[in-house]
py3Dmol code that shows the C-alpha trace and the ligand (Angstrom):
import py3Dmol

protein = """\
ATOM      1  CA  MET A   1     -73.790  69.211 -32.700  1.00  0.00           C
ATOM      2  CA  LYS A   2     -70.098  69.412 -31.807  1.00  0.00           C
ATOM      3  CA  PRO A   3     -67.736  66.744 -33.131  1.00  0.00           C
ATOM      4  CA  GLN A   4     -66.609  64.430 -30.323  1.00  0.00           C
ATOM      5  CA  ALA A   5     -63.574  62.797 -31.937  1.00  0.00           C
ATOM      6  CA  LEU A   6     -60.927  63.593 -34.521  1.00  0.00           C
ATOM      7  CA  ILE A   7     -59.514  60.626 -36.428  1.00  0.00           C
ATOM      8  CA  PHE A   8     -56.133  60.957 -38.121  1.00  0.00           C
ATOM      9  CA  ASP A   9     -54.736  58.921 -40.975  1.00  0.00           C
ATOM     10  CA  ILE A  10     -50.967  58.331 -40.645  1.00  0.00           C
ATOM     11  CA  ASP A  11     -48.930  58.066 -43.868  1.00  0.00           C
ATOM     12  CA  GLY A  12     -48.946  61.268 -45.898  1.00  0.00           C
ATOM     13  CA  THR A  13     -51.249  62.997 -43.386  1.00  0.00           C
ATOM     14  CA  LEU A  14     -49.072  63.314 -40.283  1.00  0.00           C
ATOM     15  CA  ALA A  15     -45.829  63.340 -42.274  1.00  0.00           C
ATOM     16  CA  GLU A  16     -44.598  62.708 -45.808  1.00  0.00           C
ATOM     17  CA  THR A  17     -43.585  59.146 -44.959  1.00  0.00           C
ATOM     18  CA  GLU A  18     -44.173  57.505 -48.336  1.00  0.00           C
ATOM     19  CA  GLU A  19     -40.663  58.288 -49.597  1.00  0.00           C
ATOM     20  CA  LEU A  20     -39.255  56.382 -46.612  1.00  0.00           C
ATOM     21  CA  HIS A  21     -41.661  53.512 -47.272  1.00  0.00           C
ATOM     22  CA  ARG A  22     -40.469  53.443 -50.899  1.00  0.00           C
ATOM     23  CA  LYS A  23     -36.814  53.422 -49.805  1.00  0.00           C
ATOM     24  CA  ALA A  24     -37.508  50.592 -47.347  1.00  0.00           C
ATOM     25  CA  PHE A  25     -39.325  48.516 -49.988  1.00  0.00           C
ATOM     26  CA  ASN A  26     -36.384  48.920 -52.386  1.00  0.00           C
ATOM     27  CA  LEU A  27     -33.809  48.030 -49.700  1.00  0.00           C
ATOM     28  CA  ALA A  28     -35.819  44.932 -48.776  1.00  0.00           C
ATOM     29  CA  PHE A  29     -35.938  43.915 -52.446  1.00  0.00           C
ATOM     30  CA  THR A  30     -32.165  44.339 -52.830  1.00  0.00           C
ATOM     31  CA  ASN A  31     -31.498  42.382 -49.619  1.00  0.00           C
ATOM     32  CA  ALA A  32     -33.701  39.573 -50.973  1.00  0.00           C
ATOM     33  CA  ASP A  33     -31.720  39.515 -54.264  1.00  0.00           C
ATOM     34  CA  LEU A  34     -34.718  40.748 -56.221  1.00  0.00           C
ATOM     35  CA  LYS A  35     -34.151  42.937 -59.262  1.00  0.00           C
ATOM     36  CA  TRP A  36     -37.192  45.069 -58.437  1.00  0.00           C
ATOM     37  CA  SER A  37     -36.770  48.808 -57.918  1.00  0.00           C
ATOM     38  CA  TRP A  38     -39.702  51.157 -57.495  1.00  0.00           C
ATOM     39  CA  ASN A  39     -39.011  54.679 -58.735  1.00  0.00           C
ATOM     40  CA  ARG A  40     -41.288  57.583 -57.774  1.00  0.00           C
ATOM     41  CA  GLU A  41     -43.447  57.265 -60.853  1.00  0.00           C
ATOM     42  CA  LYS A  42     -43.970  53.547 -60.300  1.00  0.00           C
ATOM     43  CA  TYR A  43     -44.618  54.078 -56.595  1.00  0.00           C
ATOM     44  CA  ARG A  44     -47.253  56.745 -57.319  1.00  0.00           C
ATOM     45  CA  GLU A  45     -49.050  54.168 -59.457  1.00  0.00           C
ATOM     46  CA  LEU A  46     -48.642  51.422 -56.835  1.00  0.00           C
ATOM     47  CA  LEU A  47     -50.031  53.609 -54.040  1.00  0.00           C
ATOM     48  CA  ALA A  48     -53.469  52.981 -55.531  1.00  0.00           C
ATOM     49  CA  VAL A  49     -53.151  49.688 -53.650  1.00  0.00           C
ATOM     50  CA  ALA A  50     -53.150  50.356 -49.893  1.00  0.00           C
ATOM     51  CA  GLY A  51     -51.055  48.183 -47.611  1.00  0.00           C
ATOM     52  CA  GLY A  52     -47.497  47.002 -48.220  1.00  0.00           C
ATOM     53  CA  LYS A  53     -48.221  43.273 -48.580  1.00  0.00           C
ATOM     54  CA  GLU A  54     -51.129  43.945 -50.925  1.00  0.00           C
ATOM     55  CA  ARG A  55     -48.919  46.353 -52.926  1.00  0.00           C
ATOM     56  CA  ILE A  56     -46.182  43.725 -53.377  1.00  0.00           C
ATOM     57  CA  HIS A  57     -48.766  41.144 -54.407  1.00  0.00           C
ATOM     58  CA  HIS A  58     -50.276  43.527 -56.944  1.00  0.00           C
ATOM     59  CA  PHE A  59     -46.796  44.316 -58.342  1.00  0.00           C
ATOM     60  CA  ILE A  60     -46.018  40.617 -58.798  1.00  0.00           C
ATOM     61  CA  THR A  61     -49.295  40.034 -60.616  1.00  0.00           C
ATOM     62  CA  GLU A  62     -48.804  42.993 -62.927  1.00  0.00           C
ATOM     63  CA  ASP A  63     -45.040  43.251 -63.427  1.00  0.00           C
ATOM     64  CA  ASP A  64     -43.327  39.974 -62.497  1.00  0.00           C
ATOM     65  CA  PRO A  65     -45.890  37.177 -62.835  1.00  0.00           C
ATOM     66  CA  THR A  66     -43.187  34.466 -62.828  1.00  0.00           C
ATOM     67  CA  GLN A  67     -42.836  35.103 -59.066  1.00  0.00           C
ATOM     68  CA  ALA A  68     -46.527  34.295 -58.609  1.00  0.00           C
ATOM     69  CA  GLY A  69     -45.692  30.597 -59.021  1.00  0.00           C
ATOM     70  CA  ARG A  70     -43.614  30.538 -55.821  1.00  0.00           C
ATOM     71  CA  GLU A  71     -44.642  28.010 -53.221  1.00  0.00           C
ATOM     72  CA  ASN A  72     -46.301  29.659 -50.208  1.00  0.00           C
ATOM     73  CA  LEU A  73     -46.460  33.003 -52.002  1.00  0.00           C
ATOM     74  CA  ALA A  74     -48.450  34.738 -49.232  1.00  0.00           C
ATOM     75  CA  GLU A  75     -45.916  33.648 -46.597  1.00  0.00           C
ATOM     76  CA  TRP A  76     -43.005  34.715 -48.773  1.00  0.00           C
ATOM     77  CA  ILE A  77     -44.584  38.158 -49.265  1.00  0.00           C
ATOM     78  CA  ALA A  78     -45.242  38.401 -45.521  1.00  0.00           C
ATOM     79  CA  GLY A  79     -41.537  37.695 -44.834  1.00  0.00           C
ATOM     80  CA  LEU A  80     -40.396  40.259 -47.372  1.00  0.00           C
ATOM     81  CA  HIS A  81     -42.812  42.804 -45.922  1.00  0.00           C
ATOM     82  CA  LYS A  82     -41.616  42.077 -42.377  1.00  0.00           C
ATOM     83  CA  ALA A  83     -38.068  42.850 -43.504  1.00  0.00           C
ATOM     84  CA  LYS A  84     -39.348  46.079 -45.091  1.00  0.00           C
ATOM     85  CA  THR A  85     -41.020  47.084 -41.803  1.00  0.00           C
ATOM     86  CA  GLY A  86     -37.708  46.590 -39.951  1.00  0.00           C
ATOM     87  CA  LEU A  87     -35.913  48.733 -42.514  1.00  0.00           C
ATOM     88  CA  TYR A  88     -38.626  51.419 -42.447  1.00  0.00           C
ATOM     89  CA  THR A  89     -38.648  51.745 -38.657  1.00  0.00           C
ATOM     90  CA  GLY A  90     -34.828  51.866 -38.739  1.00  0.00           C
ATOM     91  CA  LEU A  91     -34.909  54.679 -41.305  1.00  0.00           C
ATOM     92  CA  LEU A  92     -37.400  56.597 -39.147  1.00  0.00           C
ATOM     93  CA  ALA A  93     -35.213  56.203 -36.076  1.00  0.00           C
ATOM     94  CA  ALA A  94     -32.049  57.216 -37.914  1.00  0.00           C
ATOM     95  CA  GLY A  95     -33.390  60.067 -39.998  1.00  0.00           C
ATOM     96  CA  ARG A  96     -35.154  63.320 -39.533  1.00  0.00           C
ATOM     97  CA  ILE A  97     -38.783  63.043 -40.442  1.00  0.00           C
ATOM     98  CA  GLU A  98     -40.789  66.202 -39.967  1.00  0.00           C
ATOM     99  CA  LEU A  99     -44.474  66.429 -39.229  1.00  0.00           C
ATOM    100  CA  ARG A 100     -46.490  68.331 -41.793  1.00  0.00           C
ATOM    101  CA  PRO A 101     -47.479  71.963 -41.024  1.00  0.00           C
ATOM    102  CA  GLY A 102     -50.119  72.282 -38.332  1.00  0.00           C
ATOM    103  CA  VAL A 103     -50.169  68.618 -37.296  1.00  0.00           C
ATOM    104  CA  GLU A 104     -48.533  68.997 -33.885  1.00  0.00           C
ATOM    105  CA  ARG A 105     -50.392  72.255 -33.179  1.00  0.00           C
ATOM    106  CA  LEU A 106     -53.794  70.701 -33.921  1.00  0.00           C
ATOM    107  CA  ILE A 107     -53.139  67.447 -32.011  1.00  0.00           C
ATOM    108  CA  ARG A 108     -52.082  69.432 -28.923  1.00  0.00           C
ATOM    109  CA  GLU A 109     -55.081  71.786 -29.159  1.00  0.00           C
ATOM    110  CA  VAL A 110     -57.576  68.961 -29.626  1.00  0.00           C
ATOM    111  CA  HIS A 111     -56.103  67.083 -26.651  1.00  0.00           C
ATOM    112  CA  GLU A 112     -56.029  70.193 -24.427  1.00  0.00           C
ATOM    113  CA  GLN A 113     -59.657  70.999 -25.283  1.00  0.00           C
ATOM    114  CA  GLY A 114     -60.769  67.495 -24.309  1.00  0.00           C
ATOM    115  CA  MET A 115     -61.860  66.282 -27.744  1.00  0.00           C
ATOM    116  CA  ARG A 116     -61.094  62.596 -28.302  1.00  0.00           C
ATOM    117  CA  LEU A 117     -58.320  61.468 -30.669  1.00  0.00           C
ATOM    118  CA  ALA A 118     -58.055  58.309 -32.764  1.00  0.00           C
ATOM    119  CA  ILE A 119     -56.036  56.853 -35.646  1.00  0.00           C
ATOM    120  CA  ALA A 120     -57.289  54.969 -38.721  1.00  0.00           C
ATOM    121  CA  THR A 121     -54.522  53.674 -40.967  1.00  0.00           C
ATOM    122  CA  THR A 122     -53.578  50.707 -43.095  1.00  0.00           C
ATOM    123  CA  THR A 123     -49.985  50.668 -41.871  1.00  0.00           C
ATOM    124  CA  SER A 124     -48.827  48.570 -38.920  1.00  0.00           C
ATOM    125  CA  MET A 125     -48.659  49.410 -35.222  1.00  0.00           C
ATOM    126  CA  ALA A 126     -44.848  49.066 -35.380  1.00  0.00           C
ATOM    127  CA  ASN A 127     -44.698  51.831 -37.991  1.00  0.00           C
ATOM    128  CA  ILE A 128     -47.058  54.113 -36.043  1.00  0.00           C
ATOM    129  CA  THR A 129     -44.974  53.712 -32.883  1.00  0.00           C
ATOM    130  CA  ALA A 130     -41.738  54.378 -34.786  1.00  0.00           C
ATOM    131  CA  LEU A 131     -43.197  57.554 -36.330  1.00  0.00           C
ATOM    132  CA  PHE A 132     -44.328  58.905 -32.950  1.00  0.00           C
ATOM    133  CA  ASP A 133     -41.006  57.941 -31.339  1.00  0.00           C
ATOM    134  CA  ALA A 134     -39.227  59.937 -34.059  1.00  0.00           C
ATOM    135  CA  THR A 135     -41.517  62.980 -33.751  1.00  0.00           C
ATOM    136  CA  LEU A 136     -44.014  63.680 -30.958  1.00  0.00           C
ATOM    137  CA  GLY A 137     -42.948  60.966 -28.544  1.00  0.00           C
ATOM    138  CA  HIS A 138     -44.684  58.094 -26.835  1.00  0.00           C
ATOM    139  CA  GLU A 139     -46.711  60.218 -24.428  1.00  0.00           C
ATOM    140  CA  VAL A 140     -48.521  61.954 -27.285  1.00  0.00           C
ATOM    141  CA  LEU A 141     -49.317  58.578 -28.874  1.00  0.00           C
ATOM    142  CA  SER A 142     -51.044  57.630 -25.612  1.00  0.00           C
ATOM    143  CA  TRP A 143     -53.492  60.523 -26.169  1.00  0.00           C
ATOM    144  CA  PHE A 144     -54.938  58.523 -29.071  1.00  0.00           C
ATOM    145  CA  GLU A 145     -57.604  56.494 -27.367  1.00  0.00           C
ATOM    146  CA  VAL A 146     -58.280  54.179 -30.302  1.00  0.00           C
ATOM    147  CA  ILE A 147     -55.761  53.056 -32.926  1.00  0.00           C
ATOM    148  CA  GLY A 148     -57.069  51.196 -35.950  1.00  0.00           C
ATOM    149  CA  ALA A 149     -54.085  49.815 -37.889  1.00  0.00           C
ATOM    150  CA  ALA A 150     -53.208  47.050 -40.375  1.00  0.00           C
ATOM    151  CA  GLU A 151     -53.795  44.510 -37.617  1.00  0.00           C
ATOM    152  CA  GLN A 152     -57.509  45.473 -37.568  1.00  0.00           C
ATOM    153  CA  ALA A 153     -57.932  46.377 -41.242  1.00  0.00           C
ATOM    154  CA  THR A 154     -57.943  42.966 -42.835  1.00  0.00           C
ATOM    155  CA  ARG A 155     -59.538  44.731 -45.793  1.00  0.00           C
ATOM    156  CA  LYS A 156     -57.504  47.841 -46.513  1.00  0.00           C
ATOM    157  CA  LYS A 157     -58.654  51.328 -47.554  1.00  0.00           C
ATOM    158  CA  PRO A 158     -60.696  52.250 -49.609  1.00  0.00           C
ATOM    159  CA  ASP A 159     -62.721  49.660 -47.709  1.00  0.00           C
ATOM    160  CA  PRO A 160     -64.397  51.417 -44.708  1.00  0.00           C
ATOM    161  CA  LEU A 161     -63.516  48.545 -42.334  1.00  0.00           C
ATOM    162  CA  VAL A 162     -60.795  50.329 -40.348  1.00  0.00           C
ATOM    163  CA  TYR A 163     -63.018  53.395 -39.784  1.00  0.00           C
ATOM    164  CA  LEU A 164     -65.993  51.226 -38.810  1.00  0.00           C
ATOM    165  CA  TRP A 165     -63.780  49.434 -36.280  1.00  0.00           C
ATOM    166  CA  VAL A 166     -62.575  52.767 -34.849  1.00  0.00           C
ATOM    167  CA  LEU A 167     -66.183  54.030 -34.528  1.00  0.00           C
ATOM    168  CA  GLU A 168     -67.153  50.859 -32.703  1.00  0.00           C
ATOM    169  CA  GLN A 169     -64.241  51.215 -30.270  1.00  0.00           C
ATOM    170  CA  LEU A 170     -65.006  54.908 -29.688  1.00  0.00           C
ATOM    171  CA  ASP A 171     -68.670  53.989 -29.267  1.00  0.00           C
ATOM    172  CA  LEU A 172     -69.645  57.047 -31.302  1.00  0.00           C
ATOM    173  CA  PRO A 173     -71.844  57.489 -34.365  1.00  0.00           C
ATOM    174  CA  ALA A 174     -70.046  58.530 -37.561  1.00  0.00           C
ATOM    175  CA  THR A 175     -71.867  61.858 -37.457  1.00  0.00           C
ATOM    176  CA  GLU A 176     -69.971  62.831 -34.286  1.00  0.00           C
ATOM    177  CA  CYS A 177     -66.526  62.232 -35.776  1.00  0.00           C
ATOM    178  CA  LEU A 178     -64.263  63.950 -38.269  1.00  0.00           C
ATOM    179  CA  ALA A 179     -61.389  62.400 -40.235  1.00  0.00           C
ATOM    180  CA  ILE A 180     -58.239  63.924 -41.716  1.00  0.00           C
ATOM    181  CA  GLU A 181     -56.863  62.097 -44.756  1.00  0.00           C
ATOM    182  CA  ASP A 182     -54.542  62.720 -47.692  1.00  0.00           C
ATOM    183  CA  THR A 183     -55.634  60.267 -50.406  1.00  0.00           C
ATOM    184  CA  HIS A 184     -58.566  59.217 -52.559  1.00  0.00           C
ATOM    185  CA  ASN A 185     -58.533  55.802 -50.859  1.00  0.00           C
ATOM    186  CA  GLY A 186     -58.642  57.480 -47.458  1.00  0.00           C
ATOM    187  CA  VAL A 187     -61.608  59.679 -48.425  1.00  0.00           C
ATOM    188  CA  GLN A 188     -63.464  56.656 -49.771  1.00  0.00           C
ATOM    189  CA  SER A 189     -62.761  54.668 -46.614  1.00  0.00           C
ATOM    190  CA  ALA A 190     -63.842  57.392 -44.151  1.00  0.00           C
ATOM    191  CA  SER A 191     -66.855  58.563 -46.118  1.00  0.00           C
ATOM    192  CA  GLY A 192     -67.839  54.917 -46.716  1.00  0.00           C
ATOM    193  CA  ALA A 193     -68.133  54.701 -42.917  1.00  0.00           C
ATOM    194  CA  GLY A 194     -70.250  57.891 -42.940  1.00  0.00           C
ATOM    195  CA  ILE A 195     -67.521  60.155 -41.507  1.00  0.00           C
ATOM    196  CA  ALA A 196     -66.938  63.711 -42.797  1.00  0.00           C
ATOM    197  CA  VAL A 197     -63.368  64.037 -44.155  1.00  0.00           C
ATOM    198  CA  LEU A 198     -60.936  66.911 -44.502  1.00  0.00           C
ATOM    199  CA  VAL A 199     -58.122  66.309 -47.015  1.00  0.00           C
ATOM    200  CA  THR A 200     -54.617  67.705 -46.697  1.00  0.00           C
ATOM    201  CA  GLN A 201     -53.149  66.764 -50.053  1.00  0.00           C
ATOM    202  CA  SER A 202     -49.725  65.130 -49.898  1.00  0.00           C
ATOM    203  CA  TYR A 203     -46.795  64.746 -52.278  1.00  0.00           C
ATOM    204  CA  TYR A 204     -48.051  61.481 -53.771  1.00  0.00           C
ATOM    205  CA  SER A 205     -51.780  62.273 -53.742  1.00  0.00           C
ATOM    206  CA  GLU A 206     -51.606  65.408 -55.878  1.00  0.00           C
ATOM    207  CA  GLY A 207     -54.212  65.241 -58.637  1.00  0.00           C
ATOM    208  CA  GLU A 208     -56.274  62.440 -57.066  1.00  0.00           C
ATOM    209  CA  ASP A 209     -60.060  62.587 -56.980  1.00  0.00           C
ATOM    210  CA  PHE A 210     -61.125  63.787 -53.522  1.00  0.00           C
ATOM    211  CA  SER A 211     -64.833  64.073 -54.221  1.00  0.00           C
ATOM    212  CA  GLY A 212     -66.828  63.502 -51.070  1.00  0.00           C
ATOM    213  CA  ALA A 213     -64.373  65.463 -48.898  1.00  0.00           C
ATOM    214  CA  VAL A 214     -65.610  68.487 -46.933  1.00  0.00           C
ATOM    215  CA  ALA A 215     -62.584  70.457 -48.119  1.00  0.00           C
ATOM    216  CA  VAL A 216     -59.180  69.939 -49.725  1.00  0.00           C
ATOM    217  CA  LEU A 217     -56.304  71.988 -48.308  1.00  0.00           C
ATOM    218  CA  SER A 218     -52.582  72.085 -48.976  1.00  0.00           C
ATOM    219  CA  ASP A 219     -51.975  71.266 -45.276  1.00  0.00           C
ATOM    220  CA  LEU A 220     -53.304  72.256 -41.846  1.00  0.00           C
ATOM    221  CA  GLY A 221     -51.383  75.528 -41.870  1.00  0.00           C
ATOM    222  CA  GLU A 222     -49.378  77.401 -39.274  1.00  0.00           C
ATOM    223  CA  PRO A 223     -49.682  81.060 -38.234  1.00  0.00           C
ATOM    224  CA  HIS A 224     -46.553  81.895 -40.273  1.00  0.00           C
ATOM    225  CA  GLN A 225     -47.374  79.388 -43.047  1.00  0.00           C
ATOM    226  CA  PRO A 226     -51.121  79.456 -43.902  1.00  0.00           C
ATOM    227  CA  TYR A 227     -52.782  76.606 -45.776  1.00  0.00           C
ATOM    228  CA  GLN A 228     -53.970  77.120 -49.338  1.00  0.00           C
ATOM    229  CA  VAL A 229     -57.497  76.056 -50.244  1.00  0.00           C
ATOM    230  CA  LEU A 230     -57.511  73.543 -53.102  1.00  0.00           C
ATOM    231  CA  ALA A 231     -61.260  72.761 -53.120  1.00  0.00           C
ATOM    232  CA  GLY A 232     -64.472  72.740 -51.129  1.00  0.00           C
ATOM    233  CA  VAL A 233     -64.402  75.851 -48.952  1.00  0.00           C
ATOM    234  CA  ASP A 234     -64.405  79.504 -49.723  1.00  0.00           C
ATOM    235  CA  ASP A 235     -61.759  80.514 -47.181  1.00  0.00           C
ATOM    236  CA  THR A 236     -58.843  82.802 -47.157  1.00  0.00           C
ATOM    237  CA  PRO A 237     -55.593  80.972 -46.382  1.00  0.00           C
ATOM    238  CA  GLY A 238     -55.188  80.301 -42.663  1.00  0.00           C
ATOM    239  CA  GLN A 239     -54.779  77.507 -40.157  1.00  0.00           C
ATOM    240  CA  VAL A 240     -57.063  74.657 -39.183  1.00  0.00           C
ATOM    241  CA  ASP A 241     -57.886  74.755 -35.482  1.00  0.00           C
ATOM    242  CA  LEU A 242     -60.688  73.379 -33.349  1.00  0.00           C
ATOM    243  CA  GLN A 243     -62.940  76.334 -34.095  1.00  0.00           C
ATOM    244  CA  TRP A 244     -62.388  75.829 -37.840  1.00  0.00           C
ATOM    245  CA  LEU A 245     -63.248  72.126 -37.542  1.00  0.00           C
ATOM    246  CA  GLN A 246     -66.371  72.809 -35.493  1.00  0.00           C
ATOM    247  CA  ALA A 247     -67.609  75.393 -38.011  1.00  0.00           C
ATOM    248  CA  ARG A 248     -67.084  72.986 -40.971  1.00  0.00           C
ATOM    249  CA  PHE A 249     -68.582  70.137 -39.018  1.00  0.00           C
ATOM    250  CA  ALA A 250     -71.697  72.146 -38.131  1.00  0.00           C
ATOM    251  CA  SER A 251     -72.164  73.070 -41.797  1.00  0.00           C
ATOM    252  CA  GLN A 252     -72.132  69.329 -42.660  1.00  0.00           C
ATOM    253  CA  GLY A 253     -74.697  68.322 -40.048  1.00  0.00           C
TER     254      GLY A 253
END
"""
ligand_1 = """\
18
XBP
C -50.664 54.168 -46.462
C -50.306 52.882 -47.023
C -49.349 52.057 -46.331
C -47.885 52.410 -46.537
C -47.077 51.180 -46.355
O -51.546 53.911 -45.392
O -50.864 52.462 -47.997
O -49.577 50.802 -46.852
O -47.657 52.885 -47.841
O -47.261 50.666 -45.088
P -52.424 55.044 -44.673
P -47.133 49.099 -44.804
O -52.580 56.218 -45.615
O -53.721 54.366 -44.372
O -51.705 55.420 -43.408
O -46.001 48.570 -45.621
O -46.880 49.012 -43.321
O -48.434 48.453 -45.195
"""
view = py3Dmol.view(width=600, height=400)
view.addModel(protein, "pdb")
view.setStyle({"model": 0}, {"cartoon": {"style": "trace"}})
view.addModel(ligand_1, "xyz")
view.setStyle({"model": 1}, {"stick": {}})
view.zoomTo()
view.show()
């Protein structure tokens, strides 16, 4: 059976956005007169917790428990996170974020060939829109028929909730969809919903456990910049296209 829909994760999969997220968190902390500063090592550790609000909450519990006694803690975190979202979208608009190799090529091919497109992420709709505005544009975002974001994922990845919601909206069984992810949490979330997952490892997910994924690649590859196989398939370096996905998908079914 041919896959009917391709579901993309956002952060780390479409582009290496986590460094901008980290910058935005740190700017929001400074603006709120907090002494917190997340360096790369700390952020790598904190990425185990998906979702910005959940990440801040986890950090308070582990590293600054005196803040946990604040009145209306959840509301305070939500305000801090809202400020971070404003800073993040501003950084995206002002800077030059590049899509990862093969992302634009594959999205365009999938759309042209009539396969359905969807998004399953734990970040917010505002951040998705800002990323597309800074890269592929609004028209390409409209090709994504279903967008599951933080607003739907009340339980964040690795929970399968966001993928289950996307499947329901697409009105497709998991066996007719494929997901592209970059993290352990993403693999757990998609495969927990019964969806076959391809991993393109990202800067922050290097070394994570991707068991359950169909394959782990360095990226989606371009004709002049082939992907490297990291696990799962016995391929020579190349590029992921629709034919590649259909062949892997068939071997899963
Ligand atoms: C990655 C995340 C996100 C971002 C921060 O999500 O965990 O939480 O790091 O985004 P995904 P917010 O891989 O599912 O795209 O601050 O907007 O939560």
